[in-house]
C-alpha positions as CSV (number, residue, x, y, z in Angstrom):
1,M,-6.4,-31.2,-25.5
2,A,-7.3,-27.8,-25.3
3,N,-8.9,-28.0,-21.8
4,R,-5.8,-30.0,-20.3
5,T,-3.0,-28.6,-18.1
6,D,0.0,-27.5,-19.5
7,P,2.3,-30.3,-18.7
8,R,5.3,-28.0,-17.2
9,A,3.1,-26.3,-15.0
10,K,3.5,-27.3,-11.4
11,S,0.9,-28.5,-9.0
12,I,-0.4,-26.0,-6.8
13,R,-1.3,-27.2,-3.1
14,G,-1.0,-31.0,-3.8
15,T,-3.3,-30.9,-7.1
16,D,-3.8,-29.4,-10.6
17,P,-3.9,-25.6,-11.1
18,Q,-7.3,-25.8,-13.0
19,N,-9.1,-27.9,-10.1
20,L,-8.7,-24.9,-8.0
21,V,-12.2,-23.9,-9.8
22,E,-15.0,-25.5,-8.9
23,K,-16.2,-28.8,-11.5
24,I,-19.3,-26.9,-12.3
25,L,-18.0,-24.1,-13.2
26,R,-15.2,-25.5,-14.9
27,T,-17.4,-27.7,-17.0
28,K,-19.2,-24.7,-17.9
29,I,-16.3,-22.5,-18.6
30,Y,-15.0,-25.7,-21.1
31,Q,-18.6,-25.2,-22.8
32,N,-18.6,-21.6,-23.2
33,T,-18.3,-19.8,-26.5
34,Y,-15.5,-17.1,-25.3
35,W,-13.8,-19.9,-23.8
36,K,-13.4,-21.9,-27.5
37,Q,-13.2,-18.8,-29.5
38,Q,-11.0,-16.5,-27.3
39,C,-8.8,-18.4,-25.5
40,F,-7.9,-21.5,-27.9
41,G,-4.5,-20.8,-28.4
42,L,-3.6,-18.1,-25.5
43,T,0.1,-17.7,-24.4
44,A,1.4,-15.6,-21.7
45,E,2.6,-12.9,-23.9
46,T,-0.9,-12.5,-26.1
47,L,-3.1,-13.4,-23.0
48,V,-2.2,-9.5,-22.0
49,D,-4.6,-8.3,-25.0
50,K,-7.6,-10.2,-24.3
51,A,-6.8,-9.1,-20.7
52,M,-6.9,-5.4,-21.8
53,E,-10.3,-5.8,-23.1
54,L,-12.1,-7.0,-20.0
55,D,-15.0,-4.9,-18.9
56,H,-16.3,-6.3,-15.7
57,V,-15.3,-9.1,-13.0
58,G,-17.5,-11.8,-11.9
59,G,-17.9,-15.8,-11.6
60,G,-20.6,-16.6,-13.3
61,T,-22.1,-20.3,-12.3
62,R,-25.0,-19.8,-15.0
63,N,-22.8,-18.4,-17.8
64,P,-19.5,-18.1,-16.9
65,T,-17.3,-14.1,-17.2
66,P,-14.5,-13.7,-19.7
67,F,-12.8,-12.5,-16.5
68,M,-13.2,-16.2,-15.1
69,C,-12.3,-17.3,-18.8
70,L,-8.9,-15.7,-18.5
71,V,-8.6,-16.8,-14.9
72,T,-9.2,-20.5,-15.8
73,K,-6.6,-20.0,-18.9
74,M,-3.7,-18.7,-16.9
75,L,-4.1,-21.8,-14.1
76,Q,-3.7,-23.7,-17.9
77,I,-0.9,-22.1,-18.4
78,Q,1.0,-21.2,-15.6
79,P,2.8,-17.9,-16.4
80,E,5.9,-17.0,-14.3
81,K,5.6,-14.9,-11.3
82,E,7.3,-12.0,-12.9
83,I,4.4,-11.4,-15.6
84,V,1.5,-11.8,-12.8
85,V,3.6,-9.1,-10.5
86,E,3.2,-6.8,-13.4
87,F,0.1,-7.7,-14.4
88,I,-0.9,-6.6,-10.6
89,K,1.6,-3.2,-10.7
90,E,-0.3,-2.0,-14.1
91,E,-2.4,1.0,-13.5
92,Q,-3.5,2.0,-16.8
93,Y,-5.6,-1.1,-17.3
94,K,-7.5,-2.0,-14.3
95,Y,-9.1,-5.3,-15.1
96,V,-5.6,-6.7,-16.1
97,R,-4.6,-5.8,-12.5
98,V,-7.7,-7.2,-10.7
99,L,-7.1,-10.5,-13.0
100,G,-3.3,-10.2,-12.1
101,A,-4.6,-10.1,-8.2
102,F,-7.0,-12.8,-8.3
103,Y,-4.6,-15.4,-9.9
104,L,-2.0,-14.7,-7.5
105,R,-4.6,-15.3,-4.5
106,L,-5.0,-18.4,-5.8
107,T,-1.3,-19.7,-6.9
108,G,0.8,-17.4,-4.3
109,T,2.1,-17.7,-1.0
110,D,0.7,-16.2,1.9
111,V,3.8,-13.6,2.1
112,D,3.7,-13.1,-1.5
113,V,-0.3,-12.3,-1.4
114,Y,0.2,-9.5,1.4
115,R,3.2,-8.6,-0.6
116,Y,1.5,-7.5,-3.7
117,L,-2.1,-7.6,-2.7
118,E,-1.8,-4.7,0.3
119,P,-0.4,-1.8,-2.0
120,L,-4.1,-2.2,-4.1
121,Y,-5.9,-0.8,-0.7
122,N,-4.6,2.5,-2.4
123,D,-6.5,1.9,-5.7
124,F,-9.9,3.5,-5.5
125,R,-11.2,3.1,-9.1
126,K,-14.6,1.6,-9.8
127,L,-15.0,-1.3,-11.5
128,R,-18.3,-3.0,-12.7
129,Q,-19.4,-7.4,-11.3
130,K,-21.5,-9.3,-12.5
131,L,-23.6,-11.0,-10.1
132,A,-24.8,-14.7,-9.6
133,D,-28.1,-13.6,-11.1
134,G,-26.9,-11.9,-13.9
135,K,-27.2,-8.2,-12.9
136,F,-24.0,-5.7,-13.1
137,A,-23.1,-3.8,-9.8
138,L,-20.3,-1.1,-8.9
139,T,-17.3,-1.9,-6.8
140,R,-13.9,-0.5,-6.6
141,V,-10.4,-2.0,-6.5
142,D,-9.7,-1.7,-2.9
143,V,-12.9,-3.1,-1.8
144,F,-12.5,-6.3,-4.6
145,V,-8.6,-6.8,-3.1
146,D,-9.8,-6.3,0.7
147,E,-12.7,-9.1,-0.4
148,L,-9.5,-11.2,-1.5
149,L,-7.8,-11.0,2.0
150,T,-10.2,-11.0,4.3
151,K,-12.7,-13.6,2.5
152,D,-13.0,-17.4,2.0
153,Y,-15.0,-17.1,-1.8
154,S,-15.0,-14.9,-4.6
155,C,-16.3,-14.7,-8.0
156,D,-18.2,-18.2,-7.5
157,I,-14.6,-19.8,-6.0
158,V,-13.7,-20.9,-2.9
159,L,-10.4,-19.4,-2.2
160,P,-7.7,-21.2,-0.7
161,P,-6.7,-20.6,3.3
162,I,-4.2,-17.9,4.3
163,K,-2.5,-17.1,7.4
164,K,-3.3,-14.2,9.5
165,R,-1.3,-11.0,8.7
166,W,-0.5,-10.9,12.4
167,T,0.5,-14.3,12.3
168,L,3.0,-14.0,9.5
169,E,3.5,-10.8,11.7
170,C,4.8,-13.1,14.4
171,L,6.8,-15.6,12.7
172,G,9.0,-12.1,11.2
173,S,8.1,-13.3,7.4
174,L,6.4,-10.1,7.3
175,E,6.8,-6.2,8.1
176,P,4.2,-4.6,10.1
177,R,1.9,-2.9,7.5
178,R,2.6,0.8,6.9
179,S,-0.3,2.0,4.7
180,A,0.8,5.3,1.9
181,L,-1.7,7.3,3.5
182,E,0.1,7.6,7.0
183,D,2.4,10.0,5.4
184,D,-0.6,11.9,4.6
185,F,-1.7,11.3,8.1
186,D,1.6,12.0,9.9
187,E,1.1,15.6,8.1
188,E,-2.2,15.9,9.2
189,L,-1.9,15.0,12.6
190,Q,1.3,17.1,12.7
191,K,-0.3,19.9,11.1
192,D,-3.6,18.8,14.1
193,E,-1.4,19.2,16.7
194,D,0.6,22.6,15.5
195,D,-3.3,23.9,15.0
196,H,-3.1,22.2,18.7
197,Q,-0.5,23.7,20.3
198,S,-1.2,27.5,18.3
199,E,-5.1,27.2,19.8
200,N,-3.6,26.5,23.5
201,C,-1.2,29.2,23.0
202,L,-3.7,31.6,22.1
203,D,-6.2,29.7,24.9
204,I,-3.1,29.9,27.5
205,A,-2.6,34.0,25.8
206,K,-6.7,34.8,26.4
207,D,-6.3,33.1,29.6
208,Y,-3.5,35.7,30.7
209,V,-5.1,38.6,29.2
210,R,-8.7,37.3,31.6
211,E,-6.4,36.9,35.0
212,R,-4.9,39.9,34.4
213,D,-8.2,42.1,34.0
214,R,-10.1,40.3,37.1
215,D,-6.5,41.2,39.1
216,R,-6.6,44.3,38.0
217,R,-10.7,44.5,38.5
218,R,-9.9,43.1,42.0
219,R,-7.0,45.4,42.9
220,D,-9.2,48.3,41.6
221,H,-12.3,46.9,44.1
222,S,-9.9,46.9,46.8
223,H,-8.6,50.3,46.4
224,N,-12.1,51.9,46.2
225,K,-13.1,49.7,48.7
226,Y,-10.4,51.0,51.0
227,K,-10.4,54.5,49.5
228,H,-14.0,54.8,50.4
229,R,-12.9,53.3,54.0
230,D,-11.0,56.1,54.0
231,Y,-13.0,58.8,52.7
232,D,-15.9,57.5,55.6
233,R,-13.6,57.2,58.6
234,D,-12.2,60.8,57.3
235,S,-15.8,62.2,57.1
236,E,-16.5,60.5,60.4
237,R,-13.4,62.3,62.0
238,K,-13.8,65.9,60.4
239,Q,-18.0,64.9,61.8
240,E,-16.8,64.1,65.4
241,L,-14.0,67.2,65.1
242,D,-16.7,69.2,64.1
243,R,-19.2,67.8,66.8
244,D,-16.3,68.6,69.6
245,R,-15.6,72.1,68.0
246,H,-19.8,72.8,68.1
247,Q,-19.9,71.3,71.7
248,H,-17.1,73.1,72.5
249,H,-18.4,76.3,71.0
250,H,-21.5,76.0,72.7
251,R,-19.6,75.1,75.7
252,G,-17.7,78.1,75.5
253,D,-20.7,80.5,75.3
254,R,-22.4,79.4,78.0
255,E,-19.1,79.4,80.5
256,Y,-18.9,82.7,78.9
257,K,-22.3,84.0,79.7
258,R,-22.0,82.1,82.8
259,E,-19.0,84.0,83.9
260,R,-20.4,87.1,82.8
261,E,-23.3,87.0,84.6
262,L,-21.3,86.1,87.9
263,R,-19.5,89.3,87.2
264,R,-22.3,91.4,86.4
265,H,-23.9,89.7,90.0
266,S,-20.6,90.2,91.5
267,R,-20.1,93.7,90.9
268,S,-23.8,94.4,91.9
269,R,-23.8,92.8,95.3
270,S,-20.7,94.7,95.6
271,R,-22.1,98.5,94.6
272,S,-25.0,97.7,97.2
273,R,-22.8,96.4,99.7
274,D,-20.5,99.7,98.9
275,G,-24.1,101.3,98.9
276,K,-25.4,100.2,102.1
277,D,-22.2,101.2,103.8
278,N,-22.3,104.6,102.6
279,R,-25.6,105.2,103.4
280,H,-24.8,103.5,106.8
281,R,-21.7,106.1,107.1
282,R,-23.8,108.9,105.7
283,H,-26.6,108.3,108.2
284,A,-24.6,107.2,111.1
285,S,-24.4,109.3,114.6
286,P,-20.7,111.0,115.5
287,S,-20.9,109.0,118.4
288,S,-21.7,106.0,116.8
289,R,-18.7,106.5,114.1
290,D,-16.3,107.0,117.3
291,E,-17.2,103.8,118.1
292,T,-16.6,102.1,115.1
293,K,-13.0,104.2,114.8
294,K,-12.3,102.7,118.6
295,K,-13.3,98.9,117.8
296,K,-11.0,99.0,114.6
297,K,-8.2,100.5,116.4
298,E,-8.4,97.9,119.4
299,K,-8.7,95.6,116.9
300,K,-5.7,96.4,115.0
301,E,-3.6,96.7,118.8
302,K,-5.1,93.6,119.3
303,K,-3.6,92.1,116.1
304,D,0.0,94.3,116.8
305,D,0.1,92.1,120.1
306,G,0.5,88.5,118.6
307,T,-2.1,87.3,120.6
308,D,-3.5,86.0,117.3
309,H,-0.8,84.2,116.1
310,P,-1.2,80.5,114.8
311,D,0.6,78.9,116.9
312,P,-1.0,78.5,120.0
313,E,2.6,78.7,122.8
314,I,3.6,81.8,120.5
315,S,-0.1,83.3,120.9
316,E,0.1,82.4,124.8
317,A,3.5,84.0,125.0
318,N,2.2,86.6,123.4
319,R,-0.6,87.3,125.6
320,L,1.5,86.9,129.0
321,R,4.3,90.0,127.2
322,A,1.2,92.2,126.7
323,S,-0.2,92.0,130.5
324,L,3.9,92.9,131.4
325,G,4.3,95.4,128.6
326,L,6.5,93.9,126.2
327,K,7.2,93.8,122.3
328,P,5.2,90.4,120.7
329,L,7.1,87.9,119.8
330,K,7.2,87.5,115.6
331,L,8.0,84.3,114.5
């Protein structure tokens, strides 16, 4: 009678709730001392006190753990859903929380499993877990819950199959999951975006300064280049002017010297000619002087008669007039 399911309990998945625990493990639980001494006569109200005394989780095919004994007792008495939800929402006692989560995973609907177990992903407290070989290992609440939601086997019990979450979302039974850390992620993302924007603004400012300095250096280089070019052009022009001035100066000197030499030579020639004439006059005889005067007079008379006129007709007419003793034509 002590191992029988409560007659008021409803069947789970078409079978007795205790049948969710495999027969071999269930038989060992019925023979366990903890089951016989601590779980006899427990109710939904008194089971909480025993759950608060738990210090590890696990199955125990060799030696069942108190955790698995309490799970079997909950399947036997089938507490109400509100009590199980309160177990899951318990924040002070972590083993009470995982006990309610494990029981809900065995007996709850697919929607309830995701709805009440996913918030436990934010619980990172450590748990002691008894392995199949009797040794203990450390795990965490979120890891244990992830095993319940994603694995087919936990604590030596085959877990009932459930639909994938995306299937329930497509059917409209569940809203898209929103992690409690998304707000922190959004804040971090916003902060990163602000920092990135600030860095971009700073980079833009640095690029602007570099571009401005580059343009300034380019302008200075061009200015210096044109300045040197103008300076070189002015220097070349100045050198050409100096060279022309120098050449003109030397050319002027040469021309001045040449003119001076010519004037000096012409003066010397005129002096020598005048000297020769004077010497010829001084040494000439009176008869020769008379002849010279006569020749000059004839030459003058010849010029006065108009026979040397450049026009041949006028010259011929003057010659004829001179033979007739007439005055020459002066046209």
